[in-house]
C-alpha positions, 0 to 999 in steps of 0.5 A, spaced: 120 117 459 115 119 455 115 127 456 122 127 454 119 123 447 114 127 446 119 133 447 123 131 442 119 128 436 116 136 437 123 139 437 123 135 431 116 136 427 117 145 430 124 145 426 123 141 419 115 146 420 121 152 420 125 150 415 120 149 410 117 155 411 123 158 410 124 155 404 117 157 402 120 165 403 119 168 396 124 170 392 126 178 392 123 182 385 129 183 381 130 190 381 129 194 373 136 197 376 140 191 377 144 191 371 142 184 367 134 187 368 138 195 365 141 190 359 134 187 358 130 193 358 126 189 363 121 194 366 116 191 372 110 195 367 109 193 359 107 200 358 114 204 361 117 200 356 121 204 351 118 204 344 123 207 341 129 202 343 124 196 342 119 198 336 117 191 336 114 192 344 106 192 344 102 193 350 099 186 352 106 183 351 108 182 358 111 176 363 105 173 365 104 170 358 111 170 355 114 163 355 120 163 360 115 166 366 114 161 371 109 164 376 102 161 376 096 163 372 093 169 376 099 170 380 102 178 381 109 175 380 113 169 379 120 166 376 124 167 371 130 163 368 133 170 366 133 173 373 136 167 378 133 168 385 129 173 383 121 174 381 119 179 376 112 182 376 106 179 372 105 185 368 112 186 367 116 186 361 124 185 358 126 185 351 127 177 351 120 176 351 117 169 347 110 169 346 107 163 350 105 158 344 
């Protein structure tokens, strides 16, 4: 009886660990070719933003210092509500950039 209880307990713990591991998997990166990304002028590297199309863009504007960026400080990527279930690069940029207060 004890072995059966141990087995069931280990199975439950193992399944919980597996489920949390899946939940912790990083979201895919948004592609510059994504329709929403294209409409916002998103680039993974702020230095590659189209200055002619977006004349107010400056090289110090990037996702990591945007009010919409949800990544942790120092991370290379993070979430953005403009791209649900995807991540943007910390050094990226789009036309919806809003400086963090």
